[in-house]
C-alpha positions in Angstrom: 128.4 101.3 101.2 124.9 103.5 100.6 123.2 102.0 97.1 123.2 105.4 96.0 126.8 105.4 96.5 127.5 102.1 94.8 125.1 103.1 92.2 127.0 106.5 91.5 130.6 105.4 92.0 130.5 101.7 91.0 131.7 100.2 87.8 128.4 99.9 85.4 128.3 96.2 86.1 127.9 97.0 90.0 125.6 99.9 89.1 123.5 97.4 87.1 123.3 94.4 89.5 122.0 97.3 92.2 119.7 98.8 90.0 118.3 95.5 88.9 118.1 94.2 92.1 115.6 97.0 92.9 113.5 97.0 89.7 113.4 94.3 87.2 112.5 96.4 84.0 115.4 96.5 81.5 114.4 99.6 80.5 114.4 101.4 83.5 117.8 100.1 84.3 119.4 101.5 81.1 117.8 105.1 81.9 118.9 104.9 85.4 122.3 104.0 84.4 122.6 107.0 81.6 121.2 109.2 84.2 124.0 108.6 86.8 126.0 110.0 88.5 122.9 111.1 91.0 125.0 112.9 93.4 122.6 112.3 96.7 119.8 109.7 97.7 117.1 112.3 97.4 118.4 112.9 93.6 118.5 109.2 92.9 115.0 108.4 94.5 113.7 111.6 92.5 115.1 110.5 88.8 114.1 106.7 89.6 110.1 107.5 90.3 110.5 110.0 87.0 112.1 107.2 84.8 109.6 104.8 86.4 106.7 106.8 85.5 107.6 107.2 82.1 107.6 103.5 81.4 104.7 101.6 79.6 102.5 99.0 81.2 105.0 96.3 79.2 107.8 97.5 81.1 105.4 97.8 84.2 104.8 94.1 83.5 108.0 93.0 82.9 108.7 94.4 86.4 106.4 92.6 87.9 107.4 89.3 86.7 110.6 89.8 89.1 108.4 89.4 91.9 107.0 86.0 93.9 103.8 85.9 94.4 102.8 87.2 98.2 103.2 84.3 100.9 105.1 82.5 98.4 108.0 82.2 100.9 109.4 78.7 99.9 109.9 79.5 96.3 111.8 82.6 97.1 115.5 81.1 97.0 114.9 79.0 93.6 112.4 81.5 91.2 114.3 84.9 92.4 117.9 84.3 93.3 118.8 88.1 92.6 116.1 89.1 94.8 115.4 86.7 97.3 117.0 88.4 100.4 114.9 91.3 99.4 111.9 89.8 99.3 111.9 87.7 102.3 112.4 90.7 104.3 109.7 92.4 102.4 107.1 89.7 103.0 108.2 89.6 106.9 104.5 89.7 107.6 103.5 86.5 106.3 105.7 84.5 108.8 103.6 83.0 111.3 100.3 83.4 109.3 97.3 80.8 109.7 96.9 77.9 107.1 94.0 79.4 106.2 95.7 83.2 105.4 98.2 81.4 103.7 95.5 79.4 101.4 93.4 82.5 101.3 96.9 84.6 99.7 97.4 81.5 97.2 93.9 81.6 96.1 94.0 85.3 95.3 97.2 85.2 93.9 95.5 82.6 91.4 92.3 84.8 90.9 94.6 88.2 90.0 97.0 86.4 87.7 93.9 85.3 86.1 92.4 88.3 86.1 95.2 90.6 84.9 98.0 88.3 83.7 100.8 89.1 86.3 101.5 88.8 89.9 99.7 91.1 92.6 102.1 93.9 93.7 101.9 95.3 96.8 104.4 97.0 99.1 104.5 94.3 101.3 107.1 95.9 104.1 105.6 96.6 107.3 102.3 94.6 106.5 101.1 91.4 108.1 99.5 88.5 106.1 96.1 89.8 107.0 96.6 93.1 105.7 98.1 92.1 102.6 95.4 89.6 101.9 92.5 92.2 102.4 94.7 94.4 99.8 94.2 91.7 97.5 90.6 91.0 97.7 90.0 94.3 97.6 92.2 94.8 94.4 91.1 91.9 92.2 87.7 93.0 91.0 89.6 96.7 89.9 89.3 97.7 86.0 92.5 96.5 84.8 93.6 99.9 83.8 92.9 101.4 87.4 94.8 97.9 88.7 98.2 98.9 86.3 98.1 102.1 87.6 97.9 101.0 91.5 100.4 98.3 91.2 102.8 100.6 88.8 102.9 102.6 92.1 103.3 100.0 94.8 106.1 99.1 92.4 107.5 102.6 93.0 107.0 102.5 96.5 109.3 98.9 96.9 111.7 100.5 94.1 112.3 103.4 96.8 112.6 101.2 99.9 114.8 99.1 97.8 117.2 101.9 96.8 117.2 103.6 100.1 118.5 100.0 101.9 122.4 99.5 102.4 123.8 97.0 99.9 
């Protein structure tokens, strides 16, 4: 069943689970539940983006906390049981990455978290480990106000992709 149909026609428990798998912000999930039914995938995606952008940076950081660090594929299953399958598929670009790239990703993630206080968020779908590393290295020196907006936009892309996937 398509995700939007599950959200529209499923029980509140089923809809909540599907929405939470797409985005970990509690207030976003509640707002989306209050707005259903959507009637179409397009309406779901439009409302999802509007509700996401209406949230506060604290809500955004809550959603970011539901993501593993890029390249941290070994802890996906243990630390992120509700979304590890999605994250593993999204981070497929790190499969086969060199040890050097993986080490640089780990160091970049550490520097990023130290600077901003949250996980580096990038829509990883279709990106290689090298591309993600370049984005991480380019963004780690951003002004914090700029970076939270960039990360929020990346989360919006991730959420849209997750909502479009069949469950």
